[in-house]
C-alpha positions as CSV (number, residue, x, y, z in Angstrom):
1,M,133.4,167.8,66.5
2,R,134.7,164.6,66.6
3,S,133.5,162.4,69.4
4,Y,135.4,159.7,71.3
5,A,133.7,156.5,72.8
6,P,134.9,156.1,76.4
7,A,137.3,153.4,76.7
8,A,136.4,150.3,77.8
9,P,137.4,149.4,81.4
10,R,140.2,147.2,82.1
11,A,139.2,144.0,83.9
12,A,140.1,144.0,87.4
13,Y,143.1,141.4,88.5
14,R,141.6,138.8,90.8
15,E,144.1,136.7,92.9
16,P,143.1,133.2,92.5
17,G,141.1,132.0,95.8
18,G,141.3,128.7,97.7
19,A,144.0,125.9,97.0
20,A,145.4,128.2,94.3
21,R,145.9,131.2,96.2
22,F,147.4,129.4,99.0
23,I,150.0,127.4,96.7
24,N,150.7,131.0,95.0
25,H,151.7,132.3,98.7
26,V,154.0,129.1,99.7
27,L,155.7,129.4,96.2
28,A,156.1,133.1,96.5
29,I,157.5,133.0,99.7
30,A,160.1,130.0,98.9
31,E,161.0,131.9,95.9
32,A,162.0,135.0,98.0
33,E,164.1,132.8,100.3
34,V,165.6,130.9,97.7
35,R,166.6,134.2,96.1
36,K,168.9,135.1,98.8
37,L,171.5,132.5,97.6
38,R,172.2,134.4,94.6
39,H,173.9,137.4,96.8
40,D,175.8,134.6,98.8
41,P,177.0,131.7,96.2
42,F,180.0,131.0,98.7
43,E,177.3,129.4,100.8
44,L,177.0,126.4,98.7
45,F,180.8,125.9,98.4
46,S,181.3,126.1,102.1
47,R,178.8,123.4,102.8
48,A,180.9,121.0,100.9
49,V,183.7,120.6,103.6
50,Q,181.5,118.7,106.2
51,P,180.5,115.8,103.8
52,T,183.9,115.8,102.4
53,L,185.7,115.1,105.6
54,W,183.2,112.6,106.6
55,L,183.4,110.6,103.6
56,I,186.9,110.9,103.0
57,V,188.3,110.9,106.4
58,F,185.9,109.1,108.4
59,G,184.7,106.9,106.4
60,Q,188.0,105.8,104.7
61,V,189.1,105.1,108.4
62,M,186.0,103.1,109.4
63,A,186.0,101.1,106.1
64,R,189.0,99.4,107.4
65,I,187.2,97.9,110.5
66,R,185.9,94.4,109.7
67,G,183.0,92.7,111.2
68,L,180.3,95.5,110.9
69,P,177.2,93.8,109.9
70,T,176.3,96.2,107.0
71,G,174.5,93.5,105.0
72,G,177.1,92.7,102.8
73,L,177.9,96.6,101.9
74,P,181.1,97.9,101.8
75,Y,181.0,100.5,104.8
76,L,181.8,103.1,102.5
77,T,178.9,102.6,100.5
78,F,176.9,101.9,103.5
79,M,177.3,105.2,105.3
80,T,177.1,107.5,102.1
81,P,173.2,107.8,102.2
82,G,174.1,108.3,106.2
83,I,176.3,111.3,105.7
84,L,173.9,113.0,103.0
85,A,171.3,112.7,105.8
86,Q,173.6,114.0,108.2
87,S,174.7,117.0,106.0
88,V,171.2,118.2,105.4
89,L,170.3,117.9,109.2
90,F,173.2,120.0,110.2
91,I,172.3,122.8,107.8
92,A,168.3,122.4,108.3
93,I,168.4,122.3,112.0
94,F,169.9,126.0,112.1
95,Y,167.4,127.2,109.5
96,G,165.5,128.8,112.5
97,V,168.5,131.5,113.4
98,S,167.4,133.0,110.0
99,I,163.8,133.6,111.4
100,I,165.0,135.3,114.5
101,W,167.1,137.6,112.3
102,E,164.2,138.5,110.4
103,R,162.2,139.1,113.6
104,D,164.9,141.8,114.5
105,L,165.2,143.5,111.2
106,G,161.3,144.0,111.0
107,I,160.9,141.5,107.9
108,L,159.0,138.9,109.9
109,H,156.0,141.3,111.0
110,K,155.4,142.5,107.2
111,Y,155.5,138.6,106.3
112,L,152.8,138.1,109.3
113,V,150.4,141.0,107.9
114,S,150.6,140.0,104.4
115,P,147.7,138.2,103.0
116,A,149.6,134.7,103.1
117,S,148.5,132.5,106.1
118,R,150.8,131.4,109.0
119,T,150.7,127.9,107.5
120,A,151.7,129.1,103.9
121,L,154.4,131.0,105.6
122,V,155.8,128.0,107.3
123,L,155.2,125.8,104.2
124,G,157.3,128.3,101.9
125,K,160.1,128.7,104.3
126,A,160.3,124.8,104.5
127,L,160.1,124.3,101.1
128,S,163.1,126.8,100.5
129,A,165.2,125.0,103.1
130,G,164.6,121.8,101.1
131,M,165.8,123.5,97.6
132,R,168.9,124.6,99.6
133,G,169.3,120.9,100.8
134,L,169.8,119.7,97.0
135,S,173.3,121.1,97.1
136,Q,174.2,118.4,99.5
137,A,172.9,115.7,97.2
138,V,175.0,117.1,94.3
139,I,178.0,117.2,96.6
140,V,177.6,113.6,98.2
141,Y,176.8,112.0,94.6
142,F,179.9,113.6,93.3
143,L,182.3,112.5,96.0
144,A,180.6,108.8,96.0
145,L,181.2,108.5,92.3
146,L,184.7,109.9,92.8
147,M,185.5,107.1,95.3
148,R,183.9,104.5,93.2
149,T,181.1,103.1,95.8
150,A,178.4,101.1,94.6
151,I,175.8,104.3,94.2
152,S,172.8,103.8,92.1
153,V,172.4,106.5,89.3
154,Q,169.3,105.2,88.1
155,P,166.9,108.3,86.9
156,V,163.9,107.3,89.2
157,H,166.3,106.4,92.4
158,I,167.7,109.8,92.0
159,L,164.3,111.8,91.6
160,G,163.4,109.7,94.5
161,V,166.4,110.7,96.8
162,L,165.7,114.4,95.7
163,V,162.1,114.2,96.9
164,L,163.7,112.5,100.3
165,I,166.1,115.6,100.7
166,V,163.5,118.2,100.0
167,L,161.3,116.4,102.5
168,G,163.9,115.8,105.2
169,S,165.3,119.3,105.0
170,A,161.9,120.7,105.3
171,L,161.2,118.6,108.3
172,F,164.2,119.7,110.1
173,S,164.3,123.3,109.2
174,T,160.5,123.5,110.5
175,L,161.7,121.9,113.8
176,S,164.2,124.6,113.7
177,M,161.4,127.0,113.3
178,V,159.5,125.7,116.3
179,I,162.9,125.8,118.4
180,A,163.2,129.4,117.3
181,C,159.6,130.2,118.4
182,L,160.0,128.9,121.8
183,V,163.5,130.4,122.8
184,R,163.3,133.6,120.8
185,T,167.0,134.6,121.1
186,R,170.3,133.9,118.7
187,E,172.3,132.5,121.6
188,R,169.7,130.4,123.3
189,F,168.9,128.8,119.7
190,M,172.3,128.2,118.7
191,G,172.9,126.6,122.2
192,L,169.8,124.5,121.8
193,G,170.7,123.4,118.4
194,Q,173.9,122.2,119.0
195,V,172.4,120.1,121.8
196,L,169.7,118.5,119.3
197,T,172.2,117.8,116.3
198,M,174.4,115.2,117.7
199,P,171.5,113.2,119.4
200,L,169.5,113.3,116.4
201,F,172.8,112.0,114.3
202,F,173.9,109.4,116.8
203,A,170.6,108.0,117.6
204,S,170.1,107.2,114.1
205,N,171.2,104.5,111.6
206,A,173.3,107.0,109.6
207,I,176.8,105.4,110.4
208,Y,176.1,102.1,111.7
209,P,173.2,99.5,111.9
210,L,170.4,99.3,114.1
211,G,171.4,95.7,114.9
212,L,174.8,97.5,117.1
213,M,172.8,99.5,119.4
214,P,171.5,98.7,122.7
215,G,168.0,98.4,123.7
216,W,167.6,101.9,125.1
217,L,169.2,103.6,122.0
218,R,167.1,101.4,119.2
219,S,163.8,102.3,121.2
220,I,165.2,106.2,120.7
221,S,165.9,105.6,117.0
222,S,162.6,104.3,116.3
223,V,161.0,107.6,116.8
224,N,163.8,109.8,115.5
225,P,162.9,111.0,111.7
226,L,166.3,110.9,110.9
227,T,166.3,107.0,110.9
228,Y,163.8,107.0,108.5
229,E,165.1,109.3,106.2
230,V,168.5,107.5,106.2
231,D,166.5,104.1,105.9
232,A,164.8,105.3,102.5
233,L,167.9,106.8,101.2
234,R,170.1,103.6,101.6
235,S,167.2,101.4,99.6
236,L,167.1,104.2,96.7
237,M,171.1,105.6,96.7
238,V,172.9,102.0,96.9
239,Q,172.8,99.5,94.3
240,G,170.4,96.5,95.5
241,G,169.8,98.5,98.6
242,S,166.6,97.5,100.5
243,S,164.5,99.3,103.1
244,T,164.5,97.9,107.0
245,F,161.1,99.3,107.6
246,G,159.7,99.4,104.1
247,L,160.0,102.6,101.6
248,G,156.0,103.6,102.0
249,L,156.7,103.5,106.1
250,D,159.6,105.4,105.5
251,F,157.5,108.2,103.6
252,V,154.7,107.9,105.8
253,V,156.9,108.9,108.9
254,L,158.6,111.7,107.3
255,L,155.4,113.2,106.0
256,A,153.4,112.6,109.2
257,A,156.1,114.4,111.2
258,F,156.4,117.0,108.9
259,A,152.5,117.8,109.0
260,C,152.5,117.8,112.9
261,L,155.8,120.3,112.9
262,V,154.0,122.5,110.4
263,T,151.2,122.5,112.4
264,V,152.9,123.6,115.6
265,A,155.3,126.5,114.0
266,A,152.0,128.0,112.5
267,R,150.6,128.2,115.8
268,L,153.6,129.4,117.4
269,F,155.1,131.9,114.9
270,P,153.0,135.0,115.8
271,R,154.6,134.5,119.5
272,L,158.1,135.3,117.9
273,V,157.1,138.9,117.3
274,T,155.3,139.6,120.8
């Protein structure tokens, strides 16, 4: 009678630990969020309306006004980085409403009982919002080139712009998640989101230079993250552009604000489901 040797046991799968495990959780959550775009590709096309109106209608009219201190730049060129930052802000600031929808559908409960930490959950969703923001960069670059503005197309500058878009979108989407955790209803969230969007936009250097602002508004703009995002975008997108605060400081402020918001959002997330 033939005898069979017992089969060698299969090696048990071990999930990587430490930092590698944390990164895997962040990327898994981000991938699940980005996958939703494949089910609603029309969303990407609808986002082109707002920057198109601002650049073609508002920009063309304001370009006829002389005397704005734009540092020697044509006004349309000056405002293009601001419109890109504004488009990303308007999308990211309402990202939190999806968190409330997930709470109502029971999806958020599953996320919170998964092995992923709350920080990984927040970072994953913020990263997915950053990926969504990249579509705005494609739209604005296309419009800027179509209108023959002095936009830099150097690969290093474009790479820097993409990093800034992901960082800025992640920052404001995290702010949106914090608001969602505090108000906890869609109606209150939409109202508060609309209240915050316009002050953030107009208290920045997106469509006019800081030198035109009265002192009190300039003080507000100095603590507005959008101001530093626009400043960095203007130095990278515009041919021969320069940063008012310094490109390094712009990134430091954005990263510091993002880290603070991630910490707050991670602490508040369980409150949304209680």
